[in-house]
BAPANU-275096 format. One record per residue: y, z, x of N, C-alpha, C in turn; residue in three letters. Coordinates in steps of 0.05 Angstrom, whole numbers, padded with zeros to 5 digits, always signed. Each point is the difference from the previous one (the first is absolute). Layout:
residues N
YZXYZXYZXALA/...
This chain:
residues 327
-00481+00826+00278+00001-00029-00006-00006-00003-00030MET/+00015-00018-00012-00005-00005-00029-00027-00014-00003THR/-00015+00008-00020-00026-00011-00005+00001-00018-00025GLN/-00016-00021+00000-00002-00018-00023-00029-00001-00008PHE/-00005-00004-00026-00027+00001-00010-00014-00027+00003ASP/+00015-00022+00001-00012-00026+00001-00009-00007+00028ASP/-00024-00013+00002-00009-00008+00027+00015-00024+00010PRO/+00000-00005+00026+00015-00023+00010-00014-00026-00006PRO/+00016-00021-00001-00010-00027-00003+00006-00016+00025GLU/-00020-00008+00016+00004-00013+00025+00016-00026-00004PRO/+00016-00007+00020+00013-00026+00000-00020-00022+00004LEU/+00000-00020-00017-00020-00021+00001+00004-00018+00024LYS/-00022-00011+00010+00002-00019+00022+00018-00024-00007ALA/-00001-00008-00026+00017-00022-00009+00029+00006+00005LEU/+00009+00024-00006+00028+00008+00004+00007+00001+00029ASP/-00019+00010+00016+00005+00001+00029+00005-00028+00011ARG/-00017-00019-00008+00003-00027+00010+00026-00012-00009GLU/+00007+00005-00026+00025-00011-00010+00024+00010+00015ALA/+00000+00026+00007+00022+00011+00015+00002-00012+00028LEU/-00022-00004+00013+00000-00012+00026+00010-00029-00001GLU/-00009-00015-00020+00009-00028-00002+00030-00001-00005ARG/+00010+00017-00017+00029+00000-00006+00016+00009+00025VAL/-00011+00019+00014+00014+00009+00025+00003-00023+00019ARG/-00021-00016+00004+00001-00022+00019+00019-00022-00010ARG/-00001-00006-00026+00018-00020-00011+00029+00009+00003LEU/+00006+00025-00008+00027+00010+00001+00012+00003+00027GLY/-00017+00004+00020+00010+00003+00028+00001-00026+00015SER/-00007-00022-00013+00001-00026+00012-00022-00006+00020GLY/-00021+00016+00000-00022-00004+00018-00020-00022-00009GLN/+00001-00006-00026-00020-00018-00011+00008-00030+00005ALA/-00020-00016+00008+00005-00028+00003-00007-00015-00026GLY/+00001-00027+00001-00005-00016-00024-00028+00005-00011GLU/-00020+00002+00018-00027+00003-00009-00004+00027-00014ALA/+00013+00021+00011-00003+00026-00012+00015+00002-00027GLU/+00023-00013-00002+00014-00001-00025-00017-00013-00022ILE/-00012-00022+00007-00018-00014-00019-00024+00017-00007GLU/-00011+00015+00020-00023+00017-00005+00008+00023-00019ALA/+00024+00011+00003+00009+00021-00018+00004-00011-00028THR/+00010-00024-00002+00003-00013-00026-00027-00003-00014LYS/-00020-00009+00014-00026-00003-00012-00013+00027-00006GLN/+00005+00019+00017-00011+00027-00004+00010+00012-00026TRP/+00026-00004-00006+00011+00011-00024-00009-00013-00026GLY/-00012-00024+00003-00009-00015-00023-00029+00006-00007ARG/-00013+00017+00015-00029+00005-00004-00005+00014-00027GLN/+00018+00018-00008-00005+00014-00025+00026+00013-00008SER/+00001+00011-00024+00024+00014-00010+00004+00025+00017SER/-00021+00013+00009+00002+00024+00017+00013-00007+00027ASP/-00008-00023+00011+00013-00008+00025+00030-00006-00004HIS/+00006-00013-00022+00028-00007-00005+00017+00025-00004ALA/-00011+00020-00015+00014+00025-00005+00004+00015+00026GLU/-00021+00001+00017+00003+00015+00025+00021-00013+00018ALA/+00001-00026+00001+00020-00014+00016+00028+00005-00010LEU/+00003-00001-00026+00026+00005-00013+00010+00029+00006TRP/-00018+00020-00003+00008+00027+00004+00007+00005+00030GLN/-00015-00012+00018+00006+00003+00028+00027-00013+00007ALA/+00006-00023-00012+00025-00013+00004+00023+00016-00010SER/-00003+00012-00024+00021+00017-00011+00005+00024+00018LEU/-00021+00012+00010+00002+00023+00017+00015-00007+00026LEU/-00007-00023+00012+00013-00009+00024+00030-00003-00005TRP/+00007-00013-00022+00028-00005-00006+00016+00025-00004ASP/-00012+00020-00014+00014+00025-00005+00004+00016+00025ARG/-00018-00002+00019+00003+00015+00025+00020-00012+00019LEU/+00006-00026-00003+00020-00013+00017-00008+00000+00029GLY/+00019+00005+00019-00005-00001+00028-00022+00019+00009PRO/-00004+00021-00014-00021+00020+00008-00028-00011-00007ALA/-00001-00020-00016-00026-00010-00010-00018-00009+00022GLY/+00010-00015+00020-00017-00011+00021-00013+00023+00016GLU/+00016+00019+00009-00011+00023+00015-00020+00015-00017ASN/+00006+00004-00025-00017+00015-00018-00027-00013-00003LEU/+00001-00026-00007-00025-00014-00006-00016-00007+00025LEU/+00014+00000+00023-00015-00004+00025-00019+00024+00005ARG/+00009+00023-00010-00017+00024+00003-00017+00004-00025ARG/-00003-00020-00016-00013+00003-00026-00028+00011+00002SER/-00015-00008+00021-00027+00010+00002-00002+00030+00000GLY/+00016+00013+00018-00001+00029+00002+00013+00013-00025ALA/+00023-00011-00007+00015+00012-00023-00015-00002-00026ALA/-00012-00023-00005-00014-00003-00025-00026+00015+00000LEU/-00011+00004+00024-00024+00017+00001+00006+00028-00008GLY/+00023+00010+00009+00007+00028-00007+00005+00003-00030ARG/+00013-00020-00012+00007+00003-00028-00024+00002-00018ILE/-00024-00010+00010-00024+00003-00017-00007+00029-00005GLU/+00010+00018+00018-00006+00028-00004+00020+00014-00018ALA/+00021-00014-00009+00020+00012-00017-00013+00009-00026ALA/+00003+00026-00007-00015+00011-00023+00012-00007-00027PRO/+00000-00026-00006+00009-00008-00026-00012-00027-00007ARG/-00010-00003-00024-00012-00025-00009+00022-00017-00013ALA/+00004-00024+00010+00020-00018-00011-00010-00028-00001VAL/+00014-00018-00013-00009-00027+00000+00009-00015+00025ASN/-00007-00026+00002+00005-00014+00025+00029+00000+00007ARG/+00018-00004-00019+00028-00001+00006+00010+00026+00012ARG/-00009+00022-00012+00009+00026+00010-00011+00006+00028ALA/-00025-00009+00005-00011+00004+00027+00016-00015+00020VAL/+00007-00025-00006+00016-00015+00019+00026+00013+00005LEU/+00014+00009-00021+00025+00013+00003-00003+00026+00016ALA/-00021+00015-00006-00005+00025+00013-00005-00004+00030GLY/-00014-00022+00007-00005-00006+00028+00026-00005+00015ALA/+00018-00014-00013+00026-00005+00013+00015+00025+00004ALA/+00000+00017-00021+00016+00025+00002-00011+00018+00021ALA/-00027+00002+00002-00013+00017+00020+00007-00009+00028THR/-00003-00025+00006+00006-00010+00026+00029+00002+00007ALA/+00017-00004-00019+00029+00000+00005+00010+00027+00007THR/-00009+00021-00014+00010+00027+00006-00019+00017+00015VAL/-00023-00012+00007-00021+00015+00016-00008+00026-00014ALA/-00002-00001-00026-00007+00024-00015-00024-00006-00017TYR/-00022+00014+00005-00025-00007-00013-00006+00018-00023LEU/-00018-00010-00018-00011+00016-00022+00021+00010-00019ALA/+00020-00017-00006+00020+00007-00020+00002-00022-00020VAL/+00013+00006-00022+00004-00021-00020+00020-00020+00011ARG/-00004-00026-00005+00018-00020+00011+00028+00003-00011PRO/+00021-00005+00017+00027+00002-00010+00005-00019-00023PRO/+00015+00009-00020+00004-00016-00024+00014-00026+00005LEU/+00018-00001+00020+00015-00025+00004-00016-00023+00011ASP/-00026+00004+00006-00016-00022+00009-00013-00015-00024LEU/+00004+00010-00024-00010-00014-00024+00024-00013-00013TRP/+00001-00027-00001+00023-00013-00013+00004+00008-00029PRO/-00021+00008-00014+00002+00006-00028+00011+00028-00006SER/+00000+00017+00020+00009+00028-00005+00029+00001-00009ILE/+00017-00016+00012+00028+00000-00008+00002-00009-00029ASN/-00016-00019-00008+00000-00009-00028-00008+00023-00019ASP/-00019+00015+00008-00009+00023-00016+00023+00020-00004VAL/+00015+00004+00021+00022+00020-00002+00025-00011-00013MET/+00003-00026-00003+00025-00012-00008+00005+00003-00030ALA/+00026+00002-00007+00008-00001-00028+00005-00029-00008ASP/+00009-00016+00019+00003-00029-00005-00011-00015+00024TYR/-00011-00023-00005-00012-00016+00022-00001-00029-00007ARG/-00002-00017+00020-00004-00028-00004-00025-00009+00016THR/-00013-00020-00010-00023-00012+00015+00010-00021+00020ALA/-00018-00010+00016+00007-00021+00019+00011-00024-00015THR/+00024-00010+00008+00012-00023-00013+00015+00006-00025GLY/+00001+00025-00008+00014+00008-00025+00027+00013+00006GLU/+00020-00004-00017+00025+00014+00002+00005+00013-00027THR/+00018+00020-00001+00004+00015-00024+00027+00013-00001ARG/+00013+00000-00023+00026+00013-00004-00003+00024-00017GLU/+00010+00023+00008-00002+00024-00016+00027+00015+00001ILE/+00004+00017-00020+00024+00017-00002-00009+00029-00001SER/+00014+00017+00014-00006+00029-00001+00026+00015-00001ILE/+00000+00024-00011+00022+00018+00000+00026-00013-00010ALA/-00002-00018-00018+00023-00012-00013+00014-00022+00015GLY/+00010+00006+00024+00016-00020+00014-00012-00007+00027ASP/-00025+00004+00004-00014-00008+00025-00019-00023-00006ILE/+00004-00022+00013-00017-00024-00003-00016-00005+00025GLN/-00026-00006-00004-00017-00005+00023-00013-00028-00003LEU/+00002-00016+00021-00014-00025+00001-00022+00003+00020SER/-00025+00000-00009-00023+00004+00018-00011-00026+00009LEU/-00003-00003+00026-00012-00024+00012-00031+00002-00001ASN/-00013-00019+00012-00029-00001+00000-00012+00025+00013THR/-00023+00008-00010-00016+00022+00012+00016+00024+00006ALA/+00015+00009-00020+00018+00023+00003-00008+00023-00018THR/+00002+00024+00010-00006+00024-00016+00022+00020+00003SER/+00009+00012-00022+00021+00021+00001-00009+00024-00016ILE/+00011+00022+00007-00006+00025-00014+00026+00014-00006LYS/+00003+00008-00025+00024+00015-00008-00003+00029+00006LEU/+00021+00012+00012+00000+00028+00005+00018+00015-00019GLN/-00005+00025-00004+00015+00015-00019+00030+00002+00008LYS/+00018-00007-00018+00029+00002+00006+00008+00028+00006PRO/+00021+00003+00017+00011+00027+00006+00030-00002-00002ALA/+00011+00017-00018+00029+00001-00005+00010-00029-00006ASP/+00017-00010+00016+00011-00027-00005-00012-00021+00019LEU/-00025+00005+00008-00014-00018+00018-00026-00010-00012THR/-00003-00027+00000-00026-00012-00008-00014-00008+00026ASP/-00027+00002-00001-00016-00006+00024-00022-00019-00007ARG/-00004-00020+00018-00022-00019-00002-00014-00001+00027ILE/-00026-00002+00000-00015-00004+00025-00012-00028+00000GLU/+00007-00016+00020-00012-00026+00004-00025+00004+00017LEU/-00023-00002-00013-00025+00005+00014-00007-00023+00018LEU/+00004-00024-00009-00004-00024+00016+00014-00023-00013ARG/+00005-00021+00016+00012-00024-00011+00030-00001+00002GLY/+00012-00014-00019+00029-00005+00001+00013+00001-00027GLU/+00024+00010-00001+00015+00002-00025+00030-00003+00005ALA/+00013-00015-00019+00029+00000+00000+00008+00021-00021VAL/+00017+00019+00009+00008+00022-00017+00030-00003-00007VAL/+00006+00001-00026+00028-00001-00009+00007+00026-00013THR/+00020+00013+00011+00009+00026-00011+00026-00005-00015VAL/+00001+00008-00026+00023-00004-00017+00023+00018+00005GLY/+00017+00003-00020+00025+00014+00004+00001+00027-00014SER/-00023+00012-00005+00000+00026-00013+00014+00021+00019GLN/+00021+00012-00009+00016+00018+00018-00016+00022+00012PRO/+00003+00003+00027-00011+00023+00013-00029-00001+00008GLY/-00015-00019-00011-00029+00000+00005-00006-00016+00026ARG/-00020+00009+00014-00008-00012+00025-00030-00007-00002GLU/-00007-00023+00011-00028-00008+00001-00010+00002+00029LEU/-00024+00012+00003-00013+00001+00026-00026-00015-00001ILE/-00003-00019+00017-00025-00015+00002-00014+00009+00026VAL/-00023+00013-00003-00015+00009+00023-00020-00021+00007VAL/-00001-00007+00026-00020-00020+00010-00008+00009+00027ALA/-00026+00004+00004-00010+00010+00026+00012+00027+00007GLY/+00010+00002+00024+00012+00026+00009+00030+00000-00001ASP/+00012-00017-00017+00029-00001-00003+00008-00004-00029GLY/+00025-00004-00005+00010-00004-00027+00026-00016+00000GLU/+00006-00012-00023+00025-00014-00004+00014+00013-00024ALA/+00026+00006+00003+00016+00013-00021+00023-00018-00009ARG/+00004-00001-00026+00022-00016-00010+00010+00009-00027ALA/+00025-00006-00007+00010+00004-00027+00004-00027-00013ARG/+00022-00013+00004+00004-00026-00012-00006-00021+00022ARG/-00023-00011-00001-00009-00019+00021-00024-00016-00008ALA/-00006-00020+00016-00025-00015-00003-00011-00005+00028GLN/-00025+00006+00003-00012-00002+00027-00030-00007-00002PHE/-00010-00012+00021-00028-00008+00002-00014+00019+00020ASP/-00023+00010-00009-00016+00017+00017-00028-00012+00003VAL/-00008-00005+00025-00027-00010+00006-00015+00020+00017LEU/-00023+00009-00010-00016+00020+00015-00028-00011+00004HIS/-00007-00004+00025-00027-00010+00007-00010+00016+00024GLU/-00024+00011-00003-00012+00017+00021+00020+00022+00008ARG/+00008+00001+00025+00017+00021+00010+00029-00008+00003ASP/+00008-00023-00011+00027-00010+00004+00013-00004-00027THR/+00026+00008-00002+00015-00004-00024+00026-00015+00008THR/+00007-00019-00017+00025-00016+00004+00017+00003-00025CYS/+00026+00007+00004+00019+00003-00022+00023-00020+00004VAL/+00006-00015-00020+00022-00020+00001+00019+00006-00023THR/+00026+00002+00007+00020+00005-00020+00010-00026-00012CYS/-00003-00003-00026+00009-00025-00014+00027+00003-00014LEU/+00005+00024-00009+00026+00007-00013+00006+00029+00005GLN/+00026+00007+00002+00008+00028+00003-00007+00011+00027GLY/-00008+00026+00001-00007+00013+00024-00026+00016-00004GLU/-00016+00001+00022-00025+00015-00001-00002+00017+00025VAL/-00007+00025-00003-00004+00017+00023-00030+00002+00005GLU/-00008-00005+00025-00028+00000+00008-00004+00024+00019VAL/-00020+00016-00006-00006+00024+00017-00029+00000+00009ARG/-00004+00008+00024-00026+00007+00011+00002+00023+00018ARG/-00012+00022-00006+00003+00025+00015+00029+00008+00001GLY/+00011+00005+00023+00028+00009+00003+00019-00024+00003ASN/-00011-00024+00001+00017-00024+00004+00007-00012-00027ALA/+00024-00012-00001+00010-00012-00025+00018-00023+00007ALA/+00001-00020-00018+00018-00023+00003+00008-00010-00027SER/+00026-00007-00003+00010-00011-00025+00001-00030+00002VAL/-00013-00014-00018-00001-00029-00001+00021-00010-00020LEU/+00013-00022+00008+00018-00014-00019-00012-00028-00005ARG/+00012-00015-00018-00010-00025-00008-00007-00018+00024VAL/-00024-00011+00000-00008-00018+00021-00011+00014+00025GLY/-00004+00026-00002-00012+00015+00023-00028+00008-00006GLN/-00016+00002+00021-00028+00007-00003-00008+00019+00022GLN/-00019+00018-00006-00010+00019+00020-00029+00005-00004ILE/-00014+00006+00022-00029+00006-00001-00005+00028+00012ARG/-00021+00012-00010-00008+00026+00011-00031+00002-00001TYR/-00010+00017+00017-00029+00003+00002-00007+00020+00021GLY/-00023-00004+00013-00009+00019+00020+00019+00003+00024THR/+00016-00020+00005+00019+00001+00022+00028+00010-00009ASN/+00001+00011-00024+00026+00011-00009+00016-00020-00017GLY/+00025+00007-00003+00019-00017-00016+00013-00020+00019LEU/-00002-00025-00006+00012-00021+00017+00030-00002-00005GLY/+00012-00020+00012+00028-00006-00003+00004-00020-00023ALA/+00022+00004-00014+00006-00019-00022+00008-00027+00012ALA/-00010-00021-00013+00006-00028+00009+00011-00016-00024ILE/+00013-00021+00006+00009-00019-00021-00022-00019-00007THR/-00005-00005-00025-00022-00018-00008+00009-00018-00023THR/-00016-00019-00006+00005-00019-00023-00012+00012-00025ASP/+00017+00010-00018-00011+00013-00024-00014-00020-00018ILE/+00008-00025+00001-00014-00020-00016-00029-00003+00009ALA/-00005+00002+00026-00027-00001+00011-00016+00025-00008GLU/+00013+00023+00001-00014+00025-00006-00009+00002-00029ALA/+00016-00011-00018-00007+00002-00029-00009-00026-00012SER/-00006-00020+00016-00008-00026-00010-00025+00001-00017ALA/-00017+00019+00005-00025+00002-00016+00005+00003-00030TRP/+00023+00011-00007+00007+00003-00028+00003-00027-00014ARG/+00006-00021+00016+00002-00027-00010-00025-00016+00005GLU/-00021+00013+00008-00026-00013+00006+00000-00015+00026GLY/+00017+00008+00019+00003-00014+00025-00006+00019+00024LEU/-00009-00012+00022-00002+00013+00026+00018-00016+00019LEU/+00019+00013+00012+00019-00013+00018-00004+00012+00028ILE/-00005-00018+00019-00005+00009+00028+00021-00014+00018PHE/+00013+00016+00016+00019-00010+00019-00006+00011+00028HIS/-00009-00018+00017-00007+00008+00028-00020+00023+00000GLN/-00020-00002-00017-00020+00021-00002-00026-00008+00015ARG/-00011+00017+00017-00025-00007+00013-00022-00004-00021PRO/-00018-00019+00006-00021-00006-00019-00017+00025-00006LEU/-00004+00018+00019-00015+00024-00004+00012+00017-00023ALA/+00027+00001+00000+00013+00015-00022-00002-00014-00026GLU/+00001-00027+00000-00003-00015-00024-00027+00004-00012VAL/-00021+00000+00017-00027+00005-00010-00002+00027-00014VAL/+00012+00020+00013+00000+00027-00013+00013-00001-00027THR/+00021-00015-00002+00014-00002-00026-00016-00015-00021GLU/-00011-00022+00007-00015-00016-00021-00025+00014-00008ILE/-00011+00018+00017-00024+00015-00008+00006+00018-00024ASN/+00025+00007-00004+00007+00017-00023-00002-00015-00027ARG/+00000-00027+00002+00003-00016-00024-00025-00014-00009TYR/-00022+00003+00016-00024-00015-00007-00024+00019+00001ARG/-00020-00005-00017-00025+00016+00003-00015-00009+00026PRO/-00016+00018+00011-00013-00006+00025+00018+00007+00023GLY/-00004-00013+00023+00014+00007+00024+00002-00023+00019ARG/+00024-00006+00010+00004-00020+00021+00000+00015+00026VAL/-00017-00008+00019-00002+00014+00026+00008-00019+00022MET/+00021+00008+00015+00009-00016+00022-00017+00006+00024LEU/-00014-00021+00010-00019+00005+00022+00010-00013+00026VAL/+00025-00008+00001+00012-00013+00024+00027+00013+00005ASN/+00001+00017+00020+00025+00015+00006+00023-00018+00007ALA/-00005-00021+00014+00021-00019+00008+00011-00014-00025GLN/-00017-00008-00018+00009-00012-00025+00017+00020-00015LEU/-00006+00025+00000+00015+00020-00014+00028+00003+00009GLY/+00007-00010+00024+00027+00002+00010+00017-00024-00008ARG/-00012-00021-00012+00015-00023-00009+00020+00009-00021ARG/+00023-00014-00001+00022+00008-00018-00001-00016-00026VAL/+00004+00014-00022-00001-00013-00027+00028+00001-00013VAL/+00009-00022-00011+00024-00002-00016-00007-00015-00026ASN/+00011+00010-00022-00005-00015-00025+00001+00017-00024GLY/+00000-00014-00023-00001+00013-00027-00026-00009-00013ARG/-00015+00019-00010-00027-00007-00012-00003+00015-00026PHE/-00016-00013-00018-00006+00012-00026-00022+00020+00003ARG/+00003+00023-00013-00020+00021+00001-00026-00010-00013VAL/+00003-00017-00020-00024-00010-00014-00014-00023+00014ASP/+00008-00005+00025-00013-00022+00015-00006+00009+00028ASN/-00013+00023+00002-00006+00011+00027-00019-00019+00015ILE/-00019-00012-00013-00018-00018+00014+00016-00024+00011ASP/+00021-00008-00013+00017-00021+00011+00014+00008+00025GLY/+00007+00026+00002+00012+00010+00025-00019-00002+00023ILE/-00025+00007-00005-00020-00001+00021-00006-00029+00008MET/+00000-00018-00019-00004-00028+00006+00022-00010+00018ALA/+00025+00010-00004+00022-00007+00017-00005+00009+00029MET/-00012+00024+00003-00006+00009+00027-00018-00019+00015PHE/-00019-00012-00015-00018-00020+00012+00016-00024+00009GLU/+00018-00009-00016+00015-00025+00006+00020+00004+00022GLN/+00015+00021-00001+00022+00004+00019-00009+00012+00027ILE/-00018+00020-00002-00008+00014+00024-00027-00009+00011PHE/-00014-00018-00015-00026-00008+00009-00021+00022-00003GLY/+00006+00019-00017-00019+00023-00004-00024-00010-00015ALA/-00022+00015+00004-00025-00006-00014-00006+00022-00020LYS/-00006-00007-00025-00007+00020-00020-00030+00000-00004LEU/-00012+00023+00002-00029+00003-00006-00003+00020-00023THR/-00011-00010-00022-00002+00017-00024-00028+00013-00001ARG/+00000+00026-00004-00024+00016-00002-00002+00011-00028LEU/-00024+00010-00007-00003+00013-00027+00019+00023-00003PRO/+00006+00007-00025+00016+00023-00006+00030-00006+00003GLY/+00008-00025+00001+00028-00007+00003+00011+00004+00028GLY/-00018+00003+00020+00009+00003+00028+00006-00027+00012ILE/+00023-00002+00013+00008-00025+00013+00007+00006+00029VAL/-00014-00013+00019+00006+00003+00028+00021-00021+00008LEU/+00021+00009+00012+00022-00019+00008+00001+00001+00031LEU/-00007-00023+00012-00001+00000+00029+00006-00028+00012GLY/
C-alpha cells in the first residue's frame, strides 16, 4: 500500500452537518421549517456558509447517486477520516464522495471531483458567465461557452487534436486541404474536416450537434456521421442514435440567449447552473417535470427564476454562497 507522510485531517462536524442538510433538501425530504432552519444555519458564520456551499456543490456533481451516497454519509465519512493524507476542507469533502462512490478507502481522491483540476490542466478556459473566441492551428476557430476548459494535444501528421475537459465549445474547421480535427470529450471523439459543430461535455455525457458540413462521432467501436441539423449523445450507455434538432437552439448561447422548447424544468435548471455562480437546487421532483418554452437572456438568469415563481408557483429560497432552493 502506498504510504503518505502527512497525518490525516478528520472531517469536521460542521461539514458532516452541511452534507446531511443538503442531502435532505436535495431529496425533497425537508419541509418549510427545515428549509428555513438550514437558511439560518448557513448564516451563522462564514465557515457555515462555506460548508453549505461545498456540500451543495458536491451533491450537484454527484447527480442521482448523491442521495444514496450522502444517506450513507455517517459511515462513509467516518472511514475517510482514516485516509492517510492531510488536505483542506474542500479536498476532504471531495475525498469523502470519492471513497463512498467507489468503495475504495485510503487513496488519494479522484481528480475529477475537484472542479478546479480541469482548469489547472487546461490550455484555454472560461469562468462562469464568460465566453471567449480563440484561433488555433491557423484555420481552427473555437468559441468557448461559460465554465469551459480545453487542452491542446500534440498534432500527428495531418491531424489536430483538442480535448474538451468540461463545458461547451463551437468548433469551426477551415478549408486547409487534407487536415482533420479531432475533438476528444469524455470517452468519445468528434472528427471533422470542413465543418462547424457544437460539443457539450458535462459529467459523463457528451452531446455533439452538427451546424455545418459533416461530423463523425465515435465511441468505442461505434460511429455515426452527423449532417447539418443532427445531434447525437454518448456516455456510459454507449453511443446514442442521431436525431434532428434545432441548430439555432443549440448555438443560441453565442448570441447571449438560452432557448428552450418543450424542455423539462429539471433540464433547464441544469442548464442555467452553468451560467451563474452558486447553485440552483430543485427540491421538488414534480415541479422538475413541468415543461418550459421560451427565449431568455444569459445575463438575466435571476429573471428566469423569477418567471418560475410567476408561471409555476415555485418558491425560491436563497441561502448563503449563492445557493437557491427551487421548490
